[in-house]
C-alpha positions as CSV (number, residue, x, y, z in Angstrom):
1,M,9.4,38.0,7.3
2,P,6.1,39.3,6.0
3,A,4.7,35.7,6.1
4,V,5.9,35.3,9.7
5,R,4.3,38.6,10.6
6,A,1.0,37.7,8.9
7,L,1.0,34.3,10.7
8,A,1.7,35.9,14.1
9,L,-1.1,38.4,13.6
10,F,-3.5,35.7,12.5
11,L,-2.7,33.6,15.6
12,L,-3.0,36.6,17.9
13,T,-6.4,37.6,16.5
14,F,-7.6,34.0,16.6
15,A,-6.6,33.8,20.3
16,V,-8.4,37.1,21.1
17,S,-11.6,36.0,19.5
18,T,-11.4,32.5,21.1
19,L,-10.6,34.0,24.5
20,F,-13.5,36.4,24.5
21,G,-15.9,34.1,22.7
22,Q,-18.1,34.9,19.7
23,E,-21.0,35.6,22.0
24,T,-19.3,38.6,23.6
25,A,-18.5,40.3,20.3
26,S,-21.2,42.0,18.2
27,H,-21.7,44.7,15.6
28,R,-23.0,47.0,18.3
29,I,-21.7,47.0,21.9
30,V,-22.2,49.1,25.0
31,L,-19.6,50.1,27.6
32,P,-22.0,50.9,30.5
33,V,-19.9,53.6,32.1
34,V,-16.8,55.6,31.4
35,G,-15.6,58.7,33.2
36,N,-13.4,61.7,33.4
37,A,-14.7,63.1,36.6
38,A,-14.1,63.8,40.2
39,G,-15.5,61.2,42.7
40,G,-15.9,61.1,46.4
41,N,-13.2,61.4,49.1
42,G,-10.6,63.0,46.8
43,T,-10.8,60.6,43.9
44,F,-10.8,61.5,40.2
45,F,-11.9,58.8,37.8
46,K,-10.7,58.3,34.3
47,S,-11.3,55.4,31.8
48,T,-9.0,53.5,29.6
49,V,-10.7,51.9,26.6
50,T,-9.4,49.1,24.4
51,L,-11.5,48.4,21.3
52,L,-11.0,45.2,19.3
53,D,-12.2,44.2,15.8
54,T,-12.3,40.4,16.3
55,K,-13.3,39.9,12.6
56,Y,-10.0,41.3,11.4
57,R,-8.0,38.3,10.2
58,N,-5.6,39.3,7.5
59,V,-2.9,41.9,7.0
60,G,-4.2,44.4,4.5
61,S,-7.9,43.7,5.2
62,T,-10.1,46.8,5.2
63,P,-10.0,48.5,8.7
64,Q,-13.3,48.6,10.5
65,R,-15.1,51.9,10.7
66,V,-17.0,52.5,13.9
67,R,-19.7,54.9,15.0
68,V,-19.3,56.2,18.6
69,D,-22.2,57.6,20.6
70,F,-21.8,59.0,24.1
71,Y,-24.8,58.8,26.4
72,P,-24.1,61.4,29.1
73,R,-25.1,61.0,32.7
74,G,-28.3,62.9,33.3
75,G,-28.6,64.0,29.7
76,S,-29.3,62.7,26.2
77,A,-27.0,61.8,23.4
78,D,-27.1,63.9,20.2
79,L,-27.5,61.0,17.7
80,S,-27.8,63.5,14.8
81,S,-24.1,64.3,15.0
82,P,-22.3,61.0,15.3
83,V,-18.5,60.7,15.7
84,F,-16.6,58.0,13.8
85,L,-13.3,56.3,14.2
86,T,-11.3,53.7,12.2
87,I,-9.6,50.8,14.0
88,P,-6.1,50.6,12.6
89,G,-5.5,46.8,12.2
90,F,-7.6,45.1,14.8
91,I,-7.0,47.0,18.0
92,E,-7.1,50.6,19.4
93,H,-6.4,51.9,22.9
94,W,-7.0,55.2,24.7
95,S,-5.5,55.9,28.2
96,N,-8.3,58.4,29.0
97,F,-11.0,58.0,26.4
98,L,-13.1,61.0,27.1
99,E,-10.0,63.3,27.0
100,D,-8.0,61.5,24.3
101,F,-10.7,60.8,21.7
102,Y,-13.0,63.8,21.9
103,S,-11.9,67.4,21.0
104,P,-12.7,69.3,23.1
105,A,-12.4,66.7,25.8
106,R,-15.5,65.5,27.5
107,T,-15.9,65.5,31.3
108,G,-18.3,63.7,33.6
109,L,-19.7,60.1,33.4
110,G,-21.5,58.4,30.6
111,A,-22.0,55.3,28.5
112,L,-20.4,54.5,25.1
113,V,-22.1,52.7,22.2
114,F,-19.8,51.4,19.5
115,T,-21.4,50.4,16.2
116,A,-19.6,48.8,13.2
117,V,-20.5,50.8,10.1
118,D,-19.5,51.0,6.4
119,A,-18.0,54.0,4.6
120,N,-21.5,55.6,4.3
121,G,-22.3,55.2,8.0
122,N,-24.7,52.2,7.6
123,E,-24.6,49.4,10.1
124,Q,-22.6,46.4,9.3
125,T,-24.3,43.6,11.0
126,D,-21.5,41.2,10.4
127,G,-19.1,43.4,12.4
128,R,-17.5,41.8,15.5
129,L,-16.5,44.5,18.1
130,F,-15.5,43.9,21.7
131,A,-14.2,46.4,24.2
132,V,-12.7,46.5,27.7
133,S,-12.4,49.4,30.0
134,R,-10.6,50.2,33.3
135,I,-12.0,53.1,35.3
136,Y,-9.3,54.2,37.6
137,T,-8.2,56.8,40.1
138,A,-5.2,57.6,42.2
139,Q,-5.6,55.9,45.6
140,A,-7.1,58.2,48.2
141,S,-5.0,59.0,51.3
142,T,-5.8,57.1,54.4
143,E,-4.7,57.3,58.0
144,G,-1.1,56.3,58.2
145,C,-0.7,56.5,54.4
146,V,-1.2,60.1,53.3
147,T,0.5,59.7,49.9
148,P,-0.1,56.1,48.8
149,G,1.1,56.8,45.2
150,G,-0.8,53.9,43.6
151,E,-4.0,53.5,41.7
152,V,-7.2,51.6,42.3
153,S,-9.6,50.6,39.5
154,Q,-12.5,48.6,38.3
155,S,-12.7,46.6,35.1
156,L,-15.7,46.4,32.7
157,E,-16.4,44.5,29.5
158,S,-18.6,45.6,26.8
159,V,-22.2,44.3,26.6
160,P,-23.4,43.0,23.2
161,Y,-26.5,44.8,22.1
162,E,-28.2,41.4,21.8
163,D,-27.8,41.0,25.6
164,I,-29.5,44.1,26.8
165,A,-32.9,43.8,28.3
166,G,-36.4,44.7,27.2
167,G,-38.2,47.4,29.3
168,T,-40.3,45.2,31.5
169,Q,-37.6,42.6,32.0
170,T,-36.0,42.6,35.5
171,G,-32.2,43.1,35.8
172,W,-30.6,41.5,38.9
173,I,-27.4,42.7,40.4
174,N,-25.9,40.7,43.3
175,G,-22.8,41.0,45.5
176,L,-22.9,44.7,46.3
177,R,-22.4,46.4,49.7
178,N,-23.6,49.6,51.3
179,D,-22.8,50.5,55.0
180,A,-20.5,52.8,57.0
181,R,-17.4,51.6,55.0
182,F,-18.8,51.0,51.5
183,R,-21.0,53.0,49.2
184,T,-23.0,51.7,46.2
185,N,-24.2,53.3,43.0
186,I,-26.4,51.9,40.3
187,G,-26.2,52.7,36.7
188,I,-28.9,52.5,34.0
189,V,-28.4,53.1,30.3
190,N,-31.6,53.9,28.4
191,H,-31.6,53.1,24.7
192,S,-35.0,54.5,24.1
193,A,-35.8,57.7,22.2
194,S,-37.9,58.8,25.2
195,A,-37.3,59.2,28.9
196,Q,-38.1,56.0,30.9
197,T,-39.0,55.3,34.5
198,F,-37.5,52.4,36.4
199,T,-38.4,50.7,39.7
200,V,-35.3,49.9,41.8
201,T,-35.7,47.3,44.6
202,L,-33.1,46.7,47.3
203,F,-32.9,43.3,49.1
204,P,-30.7,43.7,52.2
205,F,-29.0,40.8,53.9
206,T,-30.1,42.0,57.3
207,G,-33.5,40.4,57.6
208,D,-35.2,43.7,56.8
209,D,-37.9,43.8,54.1
210,P,-37.0,44.9,50.6
211,S,-37.5,48.6,49.8
212,S,-38.3,50.2,46.4
213,Y,-38.0,53.6,44.7
214,E,-38.3,55.0,41.2
215,V,-35.8,56.7,39.0
216,S,-36.1,58.4,35.6
217,V,-33.5,58.1,32.9
218,P,-33.4,60.6,30.0
219,A,-33.8,59.4,26.4
220,H,-30.5,58.0,25.0
221,G,-28.9,58.8,28.3
222,M,-27.8,57.2,31.6
223,I,-27.7,57.7,35.3
224,H,-25.1,56.8,37.9
225,N,-26.7,57.4,41.3
226,A,-26.1,56.5,44.9
227,I,-28.7,54.2,46.5
228,P,-30.5,55.5,49.6
229,P,-28.1,55.5,52.6
230,G,-28.3,52.7,55.1
231,D,-26.6,49.5,56.3
232,Y,-27.8,46.7,54.0
233,G,-25.7,44.0,55.5
234,S,-22.7,42.1,54.2
235,S,-24.2,41.7,50.7
236,L,-26.9,43.5,48.7
237,L,-29.1,42.3,45.9
238,I,-30.7,44.9,43.6
239,S,-33.4,44.5,41.0
240,I,-34.1,47.1,38.2
241,R,-37.2,47.0,36.0
242,G,-38.7,49.4,33.5
243,K,-42.3,50.4,33.9
244,E,-43.1,50.2,30.1
245,A,-42.5,47.7,27.3
246,G,-41.1,48.4,23.9
247,F,-37.6,49.8,24.7
248,F,-34.2,48.4,25.8
249,F,-31.9,49.2,28.7
250,N,-28.8,47.8,30.5
251,A,-27.8,48.3,34.1
252,Y,-25.0,47.7,36.6
253,G,-24.1,48.2,40.2
254,S,-20.8,49.6,41.6
255,T,-19.5,49.4,45.2
256,V,-16.5,51.5,46.4
257,D,-14.5,51.3,49.6
258,N,-14.8,54.8,51.3
259,A,-11.3,54.4,52.8
260,T,-9.3,53.4,49.8
261,G,-11.4,54.1,46.7
262,D,-11.1,50.5,45.6
263,G,-14.2,48.8,44.4
264,W,-16.1,46.4,42.1
265,T,-18.7,46.6,39.4
266,F,-21.2,43.9,38.3
267,R,-23.5,44.1,35.3
268,A,-27.1,43.1,35.6
269,A,-28.3,39.6,34.7
270,Y,-31.8,39.3,33.1
């Protein structure tokens, strides 16, 4: 039986790493947004997180130690006081990460950075981490369905640190929507030790000219902000670009149905 269990675990971990691809796993990864916070129209968003160590191959191998940094919305992470976890085997799961992992529980929105480390807290560049998250809420009541009883959610995959952008690169987010029925937020995670300013440009599918504005993101922090109100047509393209070189960031866009709370999130392509 031990041999059968070991073979089953090997096949499962091989399938996981093959499914997600080696290019999606890294020794350092970013989940762009997790939450434990009230949203609009009676919603309250929480985030499940499932963290995988795709390098884990054999029963009895050394469990991977991981550093966890939380980049709060509108604030800066305290990188001088890191928190660590150990993945038991090759997988760990939390139903509401900010409440289940932290003590006391964290509230609000933020980004998570997971880094594979050794027993002394030093980076292990051969680590292979991958995470998925589902940010979810009870479905908001609508006309004719006051107590729907279900949930709506959006799924996110971790971003390998190798895939985040340099400051003056442009991030492009397509397929969003903002009008009377839908609302859109953008998120930017700043990995710099200083606050950074970004230019956000909106390209509406209405025939109107693009419009731009600037936002500031704190050092080792993130923002999740609504775009200016307006009807941008049946689809919306957004570009995000830092004003300075020499730092890294990643970005995403999220659209939510005002009536149901359902939505979708797309990460920026660079």
